C-alpha positions in Angstrom: 85.1 65.6 99.4 82.9 68.2 98.1 85.2 71.0 99.6 88.2 69.4 98.1 86.8 69.2 95.0 85.5 72.6 95.0 88.7 74.0 95.7 90.4 72.2 93.4 88.0 73.6 90.7 88.2 77.0 92.1 92.5 76.5 91.6 92.0 74.8 87.5 89.9 77.7 87.0 92.3 80.5 88.1 95.3 78.9 86.7 96.5 80.7 83.8 96.4 79.6 80.1 100.1 79.2 78.6 98.7 78.6 74.3 97.8 81.6 72.8 98.5 85.2 73.8 98.3 87.0 77.2 97.3 90.3 77.1 97.1 91.2 81.1 94.0 93.2 82.2 94.3 95.9 84.2 93.3 96.3 87.8 91.0 98.9 88.9 92.8 101.9 90.9 90.9 100.9 93.9 92.3 97.4 94.0 95.8 98.6 93.0 95.7 101.0 96.2 94.7 97.9 97.9 97.1 95.1 96.8 100.3 96.9 96.2 101.0 97.9 99.9 100.3 94.4 100.9 102.7 93.2 98.1 104.9 95.3 99.1 105.3 94.0 102.4 105.1 90.2 101.1 108.4 91.2 99.0 110.1 92.6 102.1 109.2 89.9 104.2 110.3 87.6 101.3 113.7 89.0 101.2 114.2 88.7 104.7 113.2 85.4 104.8 115.2 83.5 102.0 119.0 84.3 101.1 119.5 84.9 96.7 119.9 81.2 96.3 116.5 80.3 98.1 117.9 79.2 101.9 116.0 80.1 104.7 117.2 82.8 107.0 114.9 83.3 109.5 111.3 85.0 110.6 110.7 88.4 109.2 110.1 91.5 110.6 107.2 92.5 108.3 105.2 89.4 109.0 103.1 90.4 111.8 102.4 93.8 109.4 101.7 91.5 106.4 99.3 88.9 108.6 97.5 91.9 109.4 97.4 94.3 106.1 96.6 90.8 104.5 93.5 89.8 106.7 92.6 93.5 106.4 92.1 92.9 102.4 90.3 89.3 103.2 87.5 91.5 105.4 86.8 94.5 102.5 83.8 93.5 101.2 83.7 96.7 98.4 84.0 95.7 94.5 87.5 96.4 94.9 88.3 93.9 97.6 86.7 91.5 95.7 88.9 91.8 92.5 91.5 92.2 95.6 90.9 88.2 96.7 90.3 87.4 93.6 93.7 88.3 92.6 95.3 87.2 95.9 94.3 83.2 94.6 97.0 83.9 91.8 99.9 84.4 94.6 101.4 82.5 97.3 101.0 84.0 100.7 101.7 81.4 103.0 100.1 78.1 103.4 97.6 79.4 106.4 96.7 82.6 104.4 96.5 80.8 101.4 93.5 78.4 102.7 91.7 81.7 104.0 92.6 83.4 100.7 90.5 80.3 99.1 87.7 80.1 101.5 87.1 83.8 101.4 86.8 83.8 97.8 84.3 80.6 97.8 82.3 82.5 100.4 82.1 86.0 98.1 80.9 83.5 94.8 79.5 85.2 92.2 80.8 88.6 93.5 84.4 87.5 92.8 83.6 85.1 89.9 83.6 87.6 87.0 87.3 88.5 88.2 88.2 84.9 88.4 87.1 84.0 84.9 89.0 87.6 83.5 92.4 85.9 85.2 92.2 82.7 83.6 93.8 83.2 80.9 96.1 86.1 81.8 97.2 87.4 85.4 97.1 90.9 85.7 100.4 92.8 86.2 101.2 95.1 89.1 104.1 97.0 89.6 105.7 95.1 91.6 106.2 92.5 89.7 108.2 90.2 88.9 108.2 88.5 92.4 110.9 87.2 94.3 112.1 84.0 93.0 112.0 82.0 96.5 
């Protein structure tokens, strides 16, 4: 129960505020170098998974490469890796990867809390946005 409360608290901390003005903070160039290839793969995978109206087409050829890149990002213990892991809480990467992302973020504690607090009000933008609808 304690873990569930912690996870829910973390998601509430990372949710964006829709009241007031949103001025996205900039991600570091090191963090962008980690995230851009990962998100580019996620978009390619998504396009192969779904039709434009959101119907499932099938597994993507990019899934294995995407998983590899995702887990590399979670293993990155640098400052940029901490920022990237905190950012990933804002993206749906799949149910199992999202669980891993939350666990890794919780395990990093204060190293990611600063970034989570920065993203509470407004999620940083990266080149590959907006993400596909489905």
